[in-house]
C-alpha positions as CSV (number, residue, x, y, z in Angstrom):
1,M,-79.2,7.4,-25.2
2,S,-78.1,10.4,-24.1
3,T,-74.7,11.4,-26.0
4,R,-72.1,12.9,-23.7
5,T,-69.9,15.8,-25.1
6,A,-66.1,16.1,-24.6
7,P,-65.6,19.1,-21.6
8,T,-64.6,22.2,-23.5
9,P,-61.7,23.4,-21.7
10,D,-62.5,26.8,-20.2
11,P,-61.4,29.9,-22.5
12,I,-57.9,31.4,-21.9
13,P,-59.0,34.8,-20.2
14,E,-58.1,38.4,-21.6
15,T,-55.4,39.7,-20.0
16,P,-54.8,43.4,-21.0
17,P,-52.0,44.0,-23.1
18,D,-50.5,45.8,-19.7
19,D,-50.3,42.7,-17.7
20,L,-48.8,41.5,-20.9
21,S,-46.2,43.3,-21.3
22,E,-45.0,43.2,-17.7
23,F,-45.3,39.3,-18.2
24,A,-43.1,39.2,-21.4
25,R,-40.3,41.4,-19.4
26,S,-40.2,39.3,-16.4
27,V,-39.0,35.7,-18.6
28,R,-36.8,38.1,-20.6
29,N,-34.8,39.0,-17.0
30,E,-34.5,35.4,-16.2
31,L,-33.9,34.3,-20.0
32,E,-30.8,37.8,-19.4
33,E,-30.5,36.0,-15.3
34,Q,-29.5,32.1,-17.2
35,H,-27.9,33.8,-20.6
36,E,-25.7,35.0,-17.5
37,A,-24.9,32.3,-15.0
38,R,-23.9,30.0,-18.3
39,L,-21.6,32.9,-19.6
40,R,-19.8,33.0,-16.4
41,Q,-20.0,29.3,-16.2
42,L,-17.9,29.0,-19.5
43,A,-15.9,31.4,-17.8
44,N,-14.8,29.5,-14.8
45,Q,-14.7,27.0,-17.3
46,R,-11.7,28.5,-19.1
47,E,-9.6,29.5,-15.4
48,R,-10.4,26.2,-15.0
49,A,-9.1,24.1,-17.3
50,R,-5.7,26.7,-17.8
51,S,-5.0,26.4,-14.1
52,H,-5.2,22.9,-14.6
53,R,-2.2,23.4,-17.7
54,N,-1.0,25.6,-15.5
55,S,-0.7,23.1,-13.3
56,L,0.4,20.3,-15.5
57,E,3.1,22.7,-17.5
58,E,4.6,22.8,-13.5
59,A,4.5,19.4,-12.7
60,A,6.3,18.9,-16.1
61,R,8.2,21.5,-15.2
62,N,9.8,20.6,-11.5
63,T,10.0,17.1,-12.4
64,A,12.6,18.0,-15.2
65,L,14.1,20.3,-12.3
66,N,14.4,18.0,-10.2
67,K,16.2,15.2,-13.1
68,V,18.9,17.3,-13.5
69,R,19.4,18.9,-9.8
70,E,19.7,14.8,-8.7
71,Q,22.5,14.8,-11.7
72,V,24.0,17.5,-10.8
73,R,24.1,16.6,-7.3
74,E,25.4,13.1,-7.9
75,S,28.5,14.5,-10.6
76,F,29.2,17.0,-7.7
77,Y,29.3,14.4,-4.6
78,K,31.0,11.5,-6.6
79,E,33.4,15.1,-8.2
80,K,34.4,15.3,-4.3
81,G,35.0,10.9,-3.3
82,Y,32.2,10.7,-1.5
83,Q,29.8,7.8,-2.2
84,R,26.0,6.8,-2.1
85,Y,24.5,5.0,0.8
86,V,21.2,3.7,1.9
87,D,21.6,3.5,5.7
88,S,19.0,0.3,6.9
89,T,16.0,2.8,6.4
90,G,16.1,2.6,3.0
91,R,17.2,6.3,3.3
92,E,20.5,7.7,0.1
93,S,22.5,9.4,1.6
94,W,26.1,10.5,-0.3
95,I,29.1,10.2,2.8
96,P,32.7,10.5,2.7
97,A,34.2,7.2,1.4
98,E,36.3,6.6,4.8
99,E,32.7,6.7,6.6
100,F,31.3,4.6,3.9
101,E,34.2,2.2,4.6
102,H,33.7,2.5,7.9
103,R,29.7,1.4,7.9
104,M,30.3,-0.8,5.7
105,K,32.9,-2.9,8.3
106,R,30.7,-1.8,11.0
107,R,27.9,-3.5,9.2
108,G,30.0,-6.8,8.2
109,R,29.9,-7.3,12.1
110,K,26.5,-6.8,12.5
111,R,25.0,-8.9,9.8
112,R,24.4,-12.6,10.3
113,I,26.4,-15.2,8.3
114,N,24.8,-16.4,4.9
115,L,25.3,-19.7,3.9
116,W,25.9,-19.1,0.2
117,D,27.7,-16.2,-0.3
118,G,30.4,-18.0,-1.6
119,S,31.9,-18.4,2.1
120,G,33.5,-22.2,2.1
121,E,34.5,-21.6,5.6
122,A,30.8,-20.3,7.0
123,R,30.0,-23.2,5.4
124,W,31.1,-25.4,6.4
125,K,31.1,-24.0,10.2
126,S,27.0,-24.4,10.1
127,F,26.9,-28.1,8.8
128,A,29.2,-28.5,10.9
129,L,27.3,-27.9,13.8
130,Y,23.3,-29.3,11.8
131,G,25.8,-32.2,11.3
132,G,26.1,-32.7,15.0
133,L,23.0,-31.6,16.5
134,F,21.3,-33.7,13.4
135,L,23.7,-37.0,15.5
136,V,22.8,-36.2,19.0
137,A,19.2,-35.9,18.3
138,A,19.1,-39.6,16.4
139,I,21.5,-41.1,18.9
140,M,18.4,-39.5,21.8
141,G,15.8,-41.3,19.6
142,A,17.2,-44.4,19.2
143,L,18.2,-44.3,23.5
144,I,14.3,-43.4,24.1
145,A,12.8,-45.8,21.6
146,R,14.2,-48.7,24.0
């Protein structure tokens, strides 16, 4: 029987010391570059965090300023006798009381009759109309059925 022996790895060739020191320098340069890249990345992260913090502070400040602006605007217009008006598209505006009354009158003419607004006259008129239509339909149905 033959016995097999495990292959032995090739011996590491001896490199002259100049090549090793050059290789060590190149490895050190790579490590220096990685270190510089990490430092730049850390500085960028800090700057982004600072800018994010500043933008959050600015947004909070703008919110507070807008609230104060709206309060001052509302008190000014109320002092001058203006009224808040919301048009059909949902936009709000402040208009003088006379114009507000005019718009509300005009708006009242354009709207359909609301049967449940508390006005008994409109309710009875519509019930009479629908009742009459139902009666006519019932009579015609009875005549057709004969």
